[in-house]
C-alpha positions in Angstrom: 14.1 -8.5 40.6 15.5 -7.1 37.4 12.8 -4.4 36.0 12.6 -4.0 32.0 10.1 -0.7 31.0 7.9 -1.3 27.8 5.7 1.7 26.3 2.9 1.0 24.0 2.6 1.8 20.2 0.4 3.5 18.0 -2.7 1.8 17.7 -3.1 1.1 21.6 -5.0 4.2 22.1 -8.4 4.3 23.7 -11.1 6.6 24.7 -10.6 7.4 28.4 -7.1 6.6 28.5 -5.2 8.6 31.6 -8.4 9.6 33.2 -8.0 7.1 36.0 -4.5 9.0 36.3 -5.6 12.4 36.4 -8.1 11.9 39.1 -6.1 10.4 41.1 -2.6 12.0 41.2 -1.7 15.9 41.2 1.5 14.6 39.6 -0.6 13.1 36.4 -2.5 16.2 36.2 0.0 18.7 36.0 1.9 16.6 33.1 -1.7 16.6 31.0 -2.1 20.1 31.8 1.2 21.0 30.2 0.8 18.8 27.7 -2.3 20.5 26.2 -0.6 24.0 26.4 2.7 22.4 24.5 1.0 20.8 21.9 -1.7 23.8 21.3 -5.0 21.5 21.5 -7.1 20.0 24.2 -4.7 16.5 24.5 -6.5 16.0 27.8 -10.0 16.1 26.3 -9.1 13.7 23.3 -7.8 11.3 26.0 -10.7 11.0 28.3 -13.6 11.9 25.7 -12.4 11.5 22.6 -14.4 11.1 20.1 -12.6 7.7 18.9 -12.2 8.7 15.7 -10.4 11.9 16.6 -7.7 10.0 19.0 -7.1 7.9 16.2 -5.5 10.1 13.9 -1.9 9.8 13.8 -1.2 13.4 14.7 -3.6 13.1 17.9 -2.5 9.2 18.9 0.9 9.5 18.8 1.4 12.6 21.3 -1.4 11.0 23.4 0.2 7.6 24.1 3.7 9.3 24.3 1.7 11.5 27.5 0.0 8.5 28.5 3.2 6.1 28.8 5.5 8.6 30.5 2.6 9.2 33.0 2.6 6.1 33.8 5.9 5.5 34.4 6.6 8.8 36.3 3.7 7.5 38.7 5.1 4.1 38.7 8.7 5.4 39.9 6.9 7.6 42.4 4.8 5.3 44.2 8.2 2.7 44.0 10.7 5.2 44.5 13.3 2.2 45.2 12.6 0.1 42.0 15.7 -0.1 39.9 15.1 -0.1 36.3 17.5 -2.5 34.1 16.1 -1.4 30.6 13.7 0.1 28.4 12.3 -0.5 25.3 8.9 0.6 23.1 7.4 -0.2 19.6 7.8 2.3 17.2 6.3 5.5 18.7 6.9 3.8 22.5 10.7 4.2 21.4 10.4 7.8 22.1 8.6 7.5 25.4 11.2 5.2 26.3 13.9 7.9 25.4 12.1 10.6 27.7 12.3 8.2 30.6 15.5 7.4 30.3 16.7 11.0 30.3 17.6 11.7 26.7 15.4 14.5 26.3 12.8 16.2 28.8 9.4 15.4 28.6 8.3 18.6 27.1 10.9 18.5 24.5 10.1 14.5 24.0 6.3 15.7 23.4 7.3 18.6 20.5 9.5 15.9 19.1 6.5 13.2 19.3 3.7 15.8 18.1 6.0 16.7 14.8 6.5 13.1 14.4 2.9 12.4 14.1 2.4 15.2 12.1 5.0 14.1 9.4 3.8 10.9 9.4 0.3 11.9 9.0 1.4 14.0 6.4 3.1 11.2 4.7 -0.3 8.5 5.0 -2.4 11.5 3.4 -0.4 11.7 0.3 -0.1 8.4 -0.2 -2.3 5.4 -0.6 -0.8 3.2 2.0 -1.8 -0.5 3.6 -0.8 -3.4 6.1 -1.2 -6.5 6.6 -0.7 -9.1 9.5 0.9 -12.6 8.8 0.6 -15.2 11.4 2.1 -18.2 11.4 5.1 -16.4 9.6 8.4 -17.8 8.5 11.0 -14.8 8.0 12.1 -16.5 5.0 9.2 -17.1 3.5 7.6 -13.5 4.3 10.6 -11.8 2.5 10.2 -14.3 -0.2 6.6 -12.8 0.0 7.9 -9.0 0.2 10.2 -9.2 -2.7 7.4 -10.9 -5.3 4.7 -8.1 -4.2 7.2 -5.3 -3.9 6.4 -4.4 -0.4 8.1 -4.1 3.2 8.3 -5.9 6.1 7.3 -3.4 8.5 7.0 -5.3 11.8 8.8 -8.4 13.6 6.9 -8.6 16.7 7.2 -12.1 17.9 7.9 -15.7 16.9 5.4 -16.4 14.0 4.0 -12.7 13.7 5.2 -10.5 10.7 3.4 -7.2 9.4 3.8 -6.1 6.1 3.5 -2.9 4.7 3.5 -1.1 1.3 1.1 0.5 -1.2 -2.5 -0.2 -0.7 -2.7 -1.8 -4.5 0.6 -3.8 -3.3 -0.6 -5.0 0.0 -3.9 -6.7 -1.6 -1.9 -8.3 -3.9 0.2 -9.6 -1.2 -2.5 -10.8 0.8 -3.7 -12.8 -2.1 -0.7 -14.2 -2.9 0.3 -15.4 0.5 -3.3 -17.6 0.7 -0.7 -20.4 -1.3 2.1 -19.8 0.8 0.8 -21.8 4.1 0.4 -19.1 6.4 -1.9 -19.5 9.2 -3.7 -16.1 8.7 -3.2 -12.9 6.7 -4.9 -10.4 8.0 -5.3 -7.0 6.3 -5.2 -4.5 8.9 -7.3 -1.3 9.3 -4.6 1.5 9.0 -4.4 4.8 7.8 -0.9 4.3 5.7 1.8 2.3 5.2 4.0 2.5 8.1 7.2 1.7 8.8 7.8 1.5 5.0 9.7 3.1 2.2 6.5 5.6 1.8 7.6 7.1 5.2 10.4 8.2 3.6 9.5 11.7 3.1 8.2 12.0 6.4 11.4 10.9 7.8 13.6 13.5 5.8 11.6 16.3 7.3 11.9 14.5 10.8 16.0 14.2 10.1 16.1 18.2 9.6 14.0 18.9 12.3 16.0 16.8 15.0 19.0 18.4 13.9 19.4 20.9 16.3 17.8 19.5 19.6 20.5 18.4 22.1 19.8 15.0 23.7 21.7 13.5 26.4 23.5 10.0 27.2 20.4 7.7 28.3 20.2 6.8 31.9 19.4 3.0 31.6 20.1 0.8 28.9 17.3 1.5 25.7 17.0 -0.6 22.9 16.0 0.5 19.3 13.8 -0.9 16.8 15.7 -0.3 14.0 18.7 -3.0 15.3 17.1 -4.6 18.3 20.4 -3.6 20.0 21.2 -1.2 22.8 21.8 2.4 21.8 24.0 4.8 23.8 25.2 7.4 21.4 23.4 10.7 21.1 23.5 11.1 17.1 23.3 7.6 16.9 20.0 7.8 19.0 19.1 10.7 16.6 20.0 8.3 13.4 18.1 5.6 14.8 14.8 7.8 15.4 14.7 8.9 11.7 15.4 5.5 10.5 12.9 4.0 12.7 10.2 5.9 10.3 10.7 3.7 7.2 12.6 0.7 8.8 11.2 -2.8 10.3 10.2 -2.6 13.9 12.6 -5.4 15.4 10.3 -5.8 18.3 11.4 -9.0 19.0 14.9 -8.5 19.2 14.6 -5.7 21.4 12.6 -7.7 24.2 15.5 -10.4 23.7 18.3 -8.3 24.3 16.6 -6.8 27.5 16.5 -10.5 28.8 19.9 -11.0 28.3 20.7 -8.1 30.7 18.6 -9.8 32.9 14.9 -8.8 33.0 12.7 -11.1 34.3 9.7 -8.8 35.3 8.2 -6.5 32.6 5.8 -3.7 33.2 4.2 -2.4 29.9 3.4 1.5 30.4 0.6 2.1 28.1 -3.0 0.8 27.1 -4.2 -2.3 25.3 -1.8 -4.9 27.0 -0.5 -5.4 23.6 3.2 -5.8 24.6 2.7 -7.5 27.5 0.9 -10.6 25.5 3.8 -10.4 23.2 6.5 -10.5 26.1 4.5 -14.1 26.9 4.6 -15.2 23.1 8.7 -14.6 22.9 9.6 -15.7 26.4 7.4 -17.5 28.7 9.8 -17.4 31.5 9.2 -13.7 32.4 6.3 -12.0 34.1 4.8 -9.3 32.4 2.0 -6.8 33.5 0.3 -3.9 32.1 0.0 -0.5 33.9 -2.8 0.7 32.0 -5.0 2.3 34.7 -4.0 4.1 38.6 -5.5 0.7 40.1 -2.7 -1.2 37.9 -0.2 1.1 39.7 -1.8 0.8 43.1 -2.0 -2.9 43.5 1.4 -3.2 42.4 2.6 -0.4 44.8 0.9 -2.9 48.0 2.6 -6.3 46.6 5.8 -4.2 46.7 5.5 -2.6 49.4 
């Protein structure tokens, strides 16, 4: 059976993430211990002990999720050496984890990239008053109409009937009010620090582009799908351009997922916490199987099944 790997995005973080990996695996211990040395703060403590408001900060949770996802993938491969990976994808920050897993850059380089991305995005959040809202029962054309009317952006197209909008807090409030009369099932303001994947993130993207420019990328060992187009990306310069654009552009997660299915993937594993992508997988295509690998017991159970 062909296997696809999904990596969680920002918002999935939870205090205690990775602790079971660390306690059970020497490989995990080496990854987490190295991580703190790379970022210059106690990433292990942030993941295992929090507190939640500290872990939730953009500059903290992005590196933490990258380390957790990369560790889960490493342990999965270690426990199932014969497993063939057909495709990789990740939601927003998770796309960088997917690229590291595909060998586009090594773990240490990837963590440095993610740490810089998180810092820049947090700075953009702190200098703008941004907000986001999730629209359930969404029709893309109708959401586009709402965005044009209220001068906000579509930021996430996650699965059929679920679209997130993003923009200045004042305009998001107006959009939520305007949406009430447009026939959507539900419109939910989100408790977020800023307007992710919107034009308000462009200053972060410009600085991120300069940071990425001198870093050497390699061609991916596995097919990787980019959020910016929902398509496979292979050329190293195209990968860099996609990572920059992704900061302020919509996340086309449904398209990424469908692209992996087209390659024949039937079994998906989500390397990350929260199970968000596992839930989205079932809503996008009920013929595939998806499982979340958030804890060591998840990987141990899978190893027994595949042994």
